N, C-alpha and C positions, 0 to 999 in steps of 0.2 A: 703331925705338921702344925696343927692348930696350937697345940701346947707350945711348941718350938716358937711360934710367932708371939705368943703371949708373953713367953719368958723375954723375948727380945725386945718387947714394948712396942710392937708394930701397930697396936690398936690405938695409941694415943694420938690424938689429933691436936689442932689449936683451939684457942679460946673461941667461945661461942660467937663473940661480937666479930671475929676475923674470919668468918667462914665464906666459901663460895657456894651458892645455891646449886650451881651445877653438880656439886659433889654430894647432893643429898642421897642419890640411890646407894651411896657407899657407906653412909653414916648410920650406925646402929643406934646411937642416942648421946646422952651427954651425962657428964658427972662433975660436980664442983666447977661448973661453968666452962668445962673442957669436952669437946666433941670426942665420942669414941667410935672408931672404925669397926665396921662389920668384918671380922677376920675370915669368916668363911668365904666372903667374896673376894677377899684378898688372896686367899690360898686358891681359889679357882682362877683368878686372873694371873697368878704366877704360873699355874700349870700351863694355861694358855701361852703365855709369853715364853716359857721355856720351850714348848713344842715349836713355836715359830722361829726361836733363834736356832734351835737344833737343825731345822729344815734349811735355814739360810746358811748355816756354816757347812751343812753337807754339799751344798752347791759350789764351795770353796771361797765364798765371799767373806769379807771382813766384818767384824762387828766392833763398832767404835764405842767406848765406854767414856762418858762425860760426867765429871762431878768435881767442881772447883770449890765448893764450900768446905771447910776445915774438917768437920766430921767425915767427910766422904774421900778426902784426898788419899789418905793411906790405904783405904779399902780399894780404891780404883787402882792405884799402883800395883796392889797385890794381885788383884784378879787380872789385870792386863798382862802381869808377868806370867800367871799360870796358864791362862788362855793363849798367850803369845798373840795378842791383838793390840791394836793401837788405842791410845787413851789421852784424854786431855784432864789434867788434874791441877793445873795451876790457874790459867786463863784462857778463855776461848778466844781464839783469833778470828776476826771477821774475814770471812772468804774461805775458810777451811774446806768447806764443801763446794762452794760455787766458783771460787777462784783458785783452783788447785795450782796453777802455773805459778802464781807468786808465792805460795806456801812451798812449792819444790824449790824456788829460788832461796828462801830463808833456810831451807833444809840443807841445801848444798853449801851455804855459808857456814851453817853449824859444823858440817862435816869437814870443811875446810880448816876451820880454826881448830878443831880437835886434832887434826892431821898435823898442823904446824906445832901445836903444843907436845904432841907425842913425839915428834921428830927433834924437838928442840934439845932434848937431853943428849942426843948423839951429835948432830951437827945443827948449829943454829946460825941463821944469817940475820937475826933480829937481836935487838937490845933487850935488856930486862925489862925496860919500861914497855916496849911494844909487845912483848910476851904476856905482861900483866894486863895490858889492855885486851888482848886476844883472849885471855882467860876470862876476864869479866865478861866479855861479849859472849863467849861460849857458854857460861854459866847461866846468863840471862836467857839466851837462846834454849838451852837445855830445859829450863823450867817451862817454857811456853810451848816449844815444838819437840822437845825430846822424846814425848810419848807417841808421836805420829810420823817418826821418821820413815817408818816401814809401811805407812798407809798406802793402800792401793784403791784406785778408782775403778769401777763404781762401788760404792759401799752397801754392804747388804743390809744393815740395820744400825741404829744408833740408841743406846741405852743412857737415859739422862736420869740424874738424880736432882730433884727439886726443880720443877718447871718454871718457878718464879725467878729463881737465881739464873737459869740458863735459858732465859727467853730468846736471846740471839742465836743460840744453837738451835732451839725448837723451830724458830721461824726459818732459818736457813734450811734445815732439814724438809720441812713442809715444802719449802719452795722448790727444792731440788727432788722431790718425791722419794725421799728416804723414809722407809717405815720407823716409826718412833716408839719405843718402849720406855716408859717413864714412871718413877715413883712419884705419885702425886698426893700430896697432903690434903687436908680439909680447906686450906686457904687458897688453893690453886684451881686454874681453869683447866679441866680435861678435854676440852672440845678439839684441840689440835693433836691429840695423842692418839696413836692407833691402838696401843695396847696399855690401858691404865692400870697401874698396880697401886691401889689405895694403901698407903702405909705412912708411918711416921718417918719423915725424911730429915729430921733434926738430930737424931741419936745415932752414933756409930754402930750400936749393936744391931738397930733395926736395918740400917742400910746394909750392913754386912750380911744379916740373915737373907735379906732378899737377894742381893747380888750373888752370893754364893750359891743359891738355889738356881738362878739364871746361868751362872757360869757352868754349872754341871751340864746343861743342856747344850751349851756351846762346845764343851770338850767332847761330848758324845758326838756331836755332828762333825767335829774336825777328825776324830778318829775314824769315823765312818768314811769321811772323804779321803783320808790317807789310805784306808784299804782299799777303797775302790779304785784310787789312783794307781796303788801298786799293782792291783788285778789288771787294769787297763795296760800299765806298762809291760807286764808279764805277757799279756795277750798280743800286744803290738810286737814284743820281741818274737814270740812264737810265730806270728804271722809273717814276719820278716824273714825268719828262718826257713819257714815252709816255702815262701815265695822263691827265696834263693835257692832251696834245694830243687824245687820244680824248675826253674830257670836253668840250673846247671844240668838237670836231667834232659830237658829240652835241647840244650846245647850239645850235650853229649850224642843224644840221638841224631841231631841234625849234622853233626860233625862226621859221623861214619859214612853215610851216603854221600855226603858232598864230597869227601875224599875220593871215593870210588869213581864218582861221576867225573871229577877233575882229572883223574888218571885216564879214563876212557876218552875224554875229550881231547887230552894231550896226544893219545895215540891216533885219535881220528883226524886231528887237525892236519897233520902231514899228508894223509891221503887226500883231503879235500884240496890242499894246496897243489898236489901233484896233478889232480884232475884239471884244477883250473890251469895249471901250466900247460898240460896236454891240449886242453881246449884252446888255450891261447896260442899254441904252436900250430895246432891243425887249422885254425882259422885263416892264417896268412897262406898256408899251402894251397887251400882252396881258392883262395883270391888269386894266387900265381897260376894255378891250373886254369881258372877262368881267363885270366889275362893272356896266357898262352893260347887257349883255344880261340880267343878273339883275334890274337895276332895272326893265328894260322888261317882263320877264315878270312881276315883281311889281305894276307898274303895270296891266298887261293883266288880271292876275287881279283887281285891285281894281275895275277898269271893269266886268268882267264881272259881279262880285258887285253893284255898284252898279246895273248894268242890270237884273240879275234882280230886285233888290229894287224897282226902279222898275216894272217889268212886273208883279209881284205886286201893288203898290200899285193899278196901273190896273185889273187884273183885279178886285180887290176892289171898287174904286169902281164899275166897270162892273156888278158884281153888285148892289151895294147900291142903285144908282140906280133899277132897275125894280122892286126890293123897296119902295123909298120911294114910288115912284109908285103901287103897288098899294095900300099902306097909306093914301095920301092919298085914293085914290078910295073906298076903303072907309069912311074917315071921312066922305067927303062924303056917301056913300050913307045912312050912318047919321044924318048930320044932316038929310038930306032927309026920311028917314022919321020922324024925330021931329017 
């Protein structure tokens, strides 16, 4: 590991007169008025950063690679393609992390121009001049935004090459609370960086050596995440199958007794209806009997009254008859006396 770093020239720093005192813990010494970085500390910091990036990628979050200086552009493009992660390699656009809605608008504009240019070969509603303008716009947007088309929020971490060059990206990441992993040279301030990797950030070999090592950790994490997601998908599918089978079994168990009960209910329902009908019929008969009994009682009472009246009349007639006879006899006697 250390030999590999020496061969890549990671240990070379900047001129002694252009150093940052905060980088003193990572400087081994100087030679020919050039600071030399302690490679053992570089290796240790690289291992820490690799472990952290693997943990971030295991959670499914993305790692944003940022390097806009010429020695880092090709390396950033290659590593972003290998790890399938977003990258900024031409110019950092302000608000990439803090103003994602505007960045998404420019991404949609880029995709629209690309779609128009792709469909222009078959059917085109635009003139050649308009298509040339769209092509230039698409190329310009591709340089600045092409690497972050598939960027997802929130971002797990950001890897920066040369903190001095990418101050805007560093400050924005710190403001948004995104962990920062950065290659810091002897002329840079490491106070805002979470994982400092002291190394030469001006040589393409040095940058490639450090970033390739970090990319291994990202790839390991993504592989673990893919395996875990597959396992979870399989487990979910199995759980769904089990639940479906259990539900089907419960439905089958419930269906059999429910059908029998339905048959018995259907057979029992006419009986209940018949009983109700019988009850309904019997109730008016009882009422009729009661009414008849009451009418009979009323009739008997009337007859008794009539009979008593008749008896009274007969008694009166019987009493009046002898009285009349006596009166007639008296009248006869008076006539005779006269």
